[in-house]
N, C-alpha and C positions, 0 to 999 in steps of 0.2 A: 418475791415469788408475781402477784396482782400483775404486774405490768406484763410480765414474760408469758405470762397463759395469754393474754390478748395476742402476743408479738407471737406465739404457737398457734392463736386460729387462723391471724392471717397466711403464716406461713404453710396450714393445712387447707386454707380457701386454694390458695396460688397451687397447691397439690394436689388439690381434688381437679381443679379446673382443667391440667394438664391433661391428668386420666380421663376427664369427660371428651376431650378434645380429642383424642387416641381413638376414643369410641365414636366419633362423630357426632356428639352430644353439644354443639356448638352452642345453641342459647345458655344451657346449665353453666357453660366455661364462663360463658361473658358474665353470668349472673355472678358467677364465683369469685372473678375480679371485683367487680362493686361490695361483695361481702368482705374482701379483703381489705379495701380501701375504706370500711369504717372500721375495719378492727385494728388499722394501722393509724388511724383518726386516735384510736381510744385511749391503744396503749401509752404514747406518750401524753397525754393529756390527766390519764389515773396517776402516772410516776409522777409527776408535778405538783397533783394535786395530793398525793400522799408522801411528797417528800422521799419516792426511791427512786433517785435517776443514780445509775450506775454506768460504769463505762460496757462490763460484760451486754447490760442491757442496749447499749448504745449501740455496739456492735451485733449483736443478736437483729437487734432491729432492721440493720442493713443488709445482713444475708436474708431475711426473709423477703423484703424489701426486693433484693435480685431476684428472688426465684419467682417472688408473687407479679412484682411487676415489671421484669425482665425478663426473665426464658420464658413465661405463662404465656402475655400476649403476643410473644414474637411467635411462638409455636402455635398456637391457637388461628393466627393468622398465615401463618404458613400450611399448615393441613387444611385450613379453611379453602383456600382461594389460593396462596402464592404460589402452592405447589406447582399449579399448572405450566407454570413461566420456569423452571429450570433453575438455573444460575443466577437470572435477576431477582428470581424470590427469594432463595435463600440467600442471597447477599443482602436483599433489605433486610429480612431477619435480622439479618445479622446486623445491619449498622445500628438499627435497633436494640439489640443486646448489648451491644457495644459501647452505646450511648446512653443507655441506663445504667451500667458501670462505672463510666466515666462520672457521671452526673452523681453515683450516692460517692464516690470518693473523692469527688473535689466536696462535698458535701460534710465529708466526712473531716476534712482537712480544715477546714473551713469554721467547723463548730464553736462556738464564740465568736467567732470574729465577722459571722455574713451579719450583714442590718436585718435588725427585726422581723422588718415589713417588707421586705422585699426576697425574692427568690433572686438567685444569679444562675437562669437558664430553667425550662419548661420541669417542675418537680417530675418526678416518675411516675408516682398516681397518678397524676391526671392526664398525662400522656397514654397508661395502659386502658381509662376510662374512653379516652379516644378510640383504640384500637377494640376493647372490649362493649362501646357501642356500634361502633360500626359493624361488628358481624353479629351482632344482634338484630339488626337493622336487616345486616344480610338475608339471615334468617326468615326473618317475617315476613319479608317480600321475595324469599329466594331469587335473590339478586346472583348472579356469576356470570360467565363468560371471561372472555380473558381483556375484553373492554374495563370491564368492572376489577377484573385485577390487577389491570396497569393502575388506575384509579387507587385502590389497595395499596401499590407497590409504594406510589408517591407519597400517598397520608403517611406509612410506615417507615419510609427513608426521611420525609421533614421532621416528624418526630422525635427520630434520635437525632438529628440535626438540631433542635429546638432546645433537646436534654442538654448538650455540652456548646450551646453558644454563649455570652454572655449580656444576653437578655435580660432583663429584668424583667419578675413577672409579682403581683400583688401577693405576699406569703396568706393575710389575713387575721396572723398569732397576735396584731394587737388589738383583736376583738377585746374586750372586758365580759368576762362570762363570769365572774364570780361578785361583780360589783350586782345593783339594780337596774336591771333591765326592762326598758319604755316593753309598753306595751303592744306597738305599733312594729316592734321589732317581733314578738310572739306571732303578731298577724301575719306578716310577713312571712317566717316560717311556716307557718301552717299555708299560706297558700304556696309556697313551693312544695311541697308535697301533695297537694292538691295536682298542682299543677303535673308532677312527675307520674302523678297516678293514671294521667289523661292518656298515654304512652309515654310509658319508660324509655322505650331503648332510642326514639325517635328524640324525647326531651334529653336526657343524662345527654347523647352523642352531639347533640345542639350545641347546650350548656360549655360539656367540655369542649368542644372546636373553637366556642367563640372566645372561651377562656388562653386555648392554646395560640391563638391567634390574637389576642390583647396586648401580648408580649410586644413580637417584631409592629404592629401596628402604633403603641403608645411611642415604641423606641423611636422610629420614624416624623412621629410628630411632633417628637420633644427635641431630637435633632434639627427639624426643618426649623422650629421655631426659636432654637438658638441661635442657628445661623441667620435667622433673619436677624435677632436684637444684636449680634455683633457686626451686621452689616449698619443697621442704623447708627449704634453707635462710634462706630467708625467712621460715616457720615457725620456724625454730630458733631464729631473732632475734626473734620474739616480733610479727612485723611484721603478721602474719594479721589479716582481722577481729575474726575471734573473738576472738584473742587482745587487741585493742585494747578490744574493749568489755570484756573482763574485768577489764580495769585501774581499777584507785580513782580515782575524783576528785581531784585535792587543792584 
């Protein structure tokens, strides 16, 4: 019962976010998304700590995530700004929504087989946090106009693509929260909260945006390093064209 209560809290926050966006209260709608993220992060951990995991809880969690991190962010950004672009705006919102649905479906089918340290594709709560932070900043600084609407459209579409990609993202699930925690770790957590309190919308948007970009950047760097390693290994074996040219004919 306890984990499902937190899942219900996540679902309620997502529902409230939609209602707030329809009423034009976009800042409250964005904050509700972050509250849904906290609830979503707690339900799974509480289920594991109390040993109350169930198939029902897993399915319920996915449905709540679809509302809170799929429909709610797409509707918020569409009502806030993308509606000014007509079909292009709602298509971008749909790409994001479809990306969330596909991401959650793939996650459910790979449950138990996915590597614990990494996600395949951007997690839907992180994508929702980028959109919520963007809307929150836009409200604080009165950002509007067709130019910024195009930027919001590009960001929304890219987040949908990142969720269904094969790019790996660090999940941080391998962090040990049951054992002894170093004092430095506690200090870092306190500093993070202090940093967020300085300017919540900017810090949250910047932090989750960097996380969203970290997957493609790390992937490109890894591919480039592996290509260089294969090239160096090939040259060390004498398989390069220059090496073949220097070999004497038999």
